[in-house]
Backbone as CSV, one residue per row, in Angstrom:
resi,resn,N_x,N_y,N_z,CA_x,CA_y,CA_z,C_x,C_y,C_z
1,MET,231.090,208.824,16.678,229.820,208.341,17.449,228.916,208.960,16.255
2,SER,227.724,208.398,15.522,226.959,208.941,14.713,225.970,209.587,15.924
3,HIS,224.618,210.361,15.483,224.087,210.774,16.486,223.355,210.275,16.782
4,LYS,222.837,208.978,16.193,222.135,208.363,16.193,222.373,207.004,16.846
5,SER,223.721,206.803,16.941,224.122,206.045,17.972,224.272,206.429,19.294
6,GLN,224.366,208.111,19.150,224.987,208.743,20.096,223.612,208.831,21.520
7,GLN,222.324,208.890,20.659,220.905,208.571,21.611,220.933,207.361,21.915
8,GLU,221.221,206.296,21.105,220.746,204.886,21.845,221.411,204.704,22.943
9,TYR,222.932,204.934,22.778,223.638,204.408,23.669,223.349,204.907,25.081
10,LEU,223.050,207.024,25.078,222.393,207.095,26.544,221.020,206.843,26.874
11,GLU,220.540,206.593,25.849,219.354,205.765,26.230,219.517,204.529,27.216
12,SER,220.224,203.990,26.654,220.396,202.421,27.541,221.523,202.554,28.390
13,CYS,221.809,203.699,28.772,222.609,204.180,30.339,221.188,204.883,31.132
14,ARG,220.565,205.383,30.461,219.507,206.170,31.152,218.478,205.235,32.523
15,VAL,218.565,203.906,31.529,217.534,202.996,32.136,218.594,202.019,33.266
16,ARG,220.042,202.154,33.146,220.792,201.468,34.148,221.134,202.622,35.016
17,TYR,221.231,203.769,34.720,221.452,205.055,35.739,221.207,204.735,36.973
18,PRO,219.220,204.971,37.111,218.968,205.569,38.328,219.438,204.259,39.710
19,SER,219.965,202.964,39.047,219.830,201.672,39.820,221.116,201.522,40.461
20,ARG,221.923,202.375,40.136,223.405,202.361,40.374,223.460,203.250,42.102
21,ASN,224.833,202.496,42.749,224.567,203.375,43.595,225.965,204.354,43.591
22,ARG,226.215,205.513,44.244,227.034,206.650,44.172,227.882,206.164,43.150
23,GLU,228.957,205.206,43.665,230.329,204.782,42.917,229.901,204.253,41.411
24,GLY,228.956,203.928,41.220,228.588,203.106,40.324,227.899,204.028,38.983
25,LYS,227.300,205.300,40.190,227.130,206.140,39.011,227.888,207.073,38.999
26,SER,229.113,207.065,39.343,230.275,208.314,39.459,231.340,207.476,38.106
27,ARG,231.117,206.114,37.979,232.115,205.362,37.011,231.272,205.550,35.501
28,MET,229.681,205.139,35.409,228.845,205.544,34.533,229.206,207.020,33.880
29,ILE,229.389,207.784,34.718,229.473,209.073,34.323,230.509,209.798,34.036
30,ASP,232.143,208.901,34.200,233.133,209.100,33.713,232.612,207.887,32.313
31,GLU,232.439,206.860,32.318,232.403,206.204,30.976,232.299,207.584,29.709
32,ILE,230.780,207.819,30.039,230.001,208.374,29.160,230.533,209.767,28.739
33,SER,231.294,209.932,29.550,232.137,211.395,29.429,233.350,211.609,28.729
34,ASP,234.277,210.217,28.791,234.845,209.439,28.239,234.314,209.701,26.540
35,ALA,233.569,208.793,26.555,232.795,208.267,25.068,232.582,209.609,24.214
36,MET,231.561,210.619,24.672,230.832,211.405,23.809,231.865,212.789,23.969
37,GLY,232.563,212.831,24.628,233.509,213.988,24.935,232.922,215.300,25.744
38,TRP,231.861,214.775,26.440,231.173,215.829,27.125,231.814,216.276,28.672
39,THR,231.715,216.948,29.185,231.592,217.123,30.713,230.970,216.650,31.517
40,ARG,231.580,216.611,33.245,230.894,215.288,33.881,229.459,216.113,34.208
41,LYS,229.227,217.435,34.091,228.167,217.890,34.988,226.949,217.995,33.098
42,HIS,227.476,218.120,32.179,226.601,217.577,30.673,225.988,216.669,30.918
43,THR,227.046,215.507,31.311,226.902,214.271,30.914,225.454,213.692,32.409
44,ILE,225.580,214.113,33.419,224.837,214.109,34.924,223.194,214.730,34.143
45,LYS,223.175,215.881,33.614,222.050,216.488,33.199,221.873,215.256,31.832
46,ALA,222.568,215.086,31.138,221.789,214.328,29.935,221.303,213.228,30.593
47,LEU,221.997,212.928,31.509,221.049,211.328,32.239,220.058,211.628,33.035
48,ASN,220.156,213.125,33.264,218.854,212.418,33.951,217.481,213.497,33.196
49,GLU,217.730,213.627,31.826,217.118,213.945,31.386,216.688,215.540,31.242
50,LYS,217.866,216.302,31.448,218.118,218.033,31.537,218.487,218.007,30.181
51,VAL,218.939,217.927,29.182,218.868,218.529,27.900,218.274,218.388,27.025
52,THR,218.217,219.187,26.149,217.243,218.931,25.055,218.294,217.997,23.975
53,LEU,219.482,218.038,23.588,219.994,216.771,22.336,219.747,217.296,21.285
54,GLY,219.787,218.423,20.617,219.200,219.022,19.334,217.695,219.424,19.609
55,LYS,217.205,218.874,20.261,215.480,219.288,19.898,215.448,220.992,20.825
56,LYS,214.652,221.636,19.819,214.425,222.997,20.471,214.087,223.388,21.312
57,ALA,215.138,224.305,22.398,214.997,224.182,23.674,213.550,225.598,23.817
58,ARG,213.136,225.585,25.098,211.855,226.641,25.263,212.347,227.895,25.465
59,ARG,211.986,229.192,25.001,213.002,230.340,25.164,212.004,230.945,26.683
60,ARG,213.263,231.423,27.807,212.847,231.857,28.663,212.784,233.632,28.782
61,GLY,212.469,233.681,29.664,211.719,235.173,29.825,210.549,235.639,29.729
62,ALA,210.483,237.075,29.815,209.086,237.449,29.924,208.793,237.583,28.060
63,LYS,207.348,237.281,27.522,207.046,237.313,26.595,206.802,238.657,25.591
64,PRO,207.564,238.999,24.501,207.421,240.306,24.327,206.185,240.948,24.090
65,ARG,205.931,242.544,24.562,204.506,243.074,24.711,204.088,244.050,23.594
66,CYS,205.232,244.108,22.435,204.482,244.404,20.857,204.938,243.606,20.076
67,ASP,203.746,243.886,19.122,204.348,243.067,17.695,205.028,243.737,16.806
68,GLU,205.313,243.068,15.891,206.542,243.170,14.723,206.032,244.662,14.049
69,PRO,204.797,245.122,13.738,204.772,246.753,13.259,205.150,247.638,14.347
70,GLU,204.542,247.408,15.944,204.766,248.082,16.554,206.222,248.322,17.374
71,ARG,206.831,247.139,16.926,208.530,246.990,17.041,209.483,248.017,16.227
72,ALA,208.994,247.903,14.649,209.950,248.950,13.980,209.426,250.143,13.881
73,VAL,208.264,250.575,14.861,208.145,251.900,14.935,209.020,252.529,15.933
74,ILE,208.623,251.649,17.240,209.386,252.097,18.151,211.073,251.784,17.753
75,ILE,211.859,251.208,16.953,213.506,251.405,16.532,213.635,252.206,15.858
76,VAL,212.627,253.221,14.945,213.156,254.371,14.801,212.784,255.330,15.165
77,ILE,211.895,255.819,16.260,212.155,256.338,17.197,213.027,256.359,18.132
78,TRP,213.424,255.063,18.463,214.623,254.895,19.428,216.251,255.313,18.801
79,LYS,216.012,255.302,17.139,217.513,255.434,16.448,217.458,257.029,16.436
80,CYS,215.944,257.605,16.382,216.193,259.107,15.383,216.944,260.165,17.144
81,SER,216.219,259.368,18.311,216.501,260.202,19.552,218.361,259.669,19.850
82,GLU,218.570,258.825,19.333,219.883,258.629,19.003,220.540,257.870,20.042
83,GLN,219.650,256.378,19.987,219.531,255.235,20.691,219.904,255.436,22.480
84,PRO,219.155,256.129,22.749,219.578,255.871,24.680,219.153,254.384,25.149
85,CYS,219.454,254.716,26.361,219.458,253.083,27.185,218.220,252.884,27.419
C-alpha cells in the first residue's frame, strides 16, 4: 500500500471512528492493524491523531542553554578533564 493510499484510508477511517460503539471501534482497530501492519496501540493513536505520520515531531525536553560556539569550548574542557559525568 503506498503512503498516499495509507493516508487516504486512515482519513476515511478517522471520520467513521468516533461514531462507532465499543465493539465497532475494536473491529475497526483490528481491520486497520491488519491492513497497515501496525500494532493496536499505534492504530489507536493514529485514529485519534496523536501520531505524526511522517511529519517532523516536536522536540521534547529543556531548551539548550548555550549556543554552538560555547558548546565547542565546553566539549574541549570536558575532554581535557577526562570526560567526567
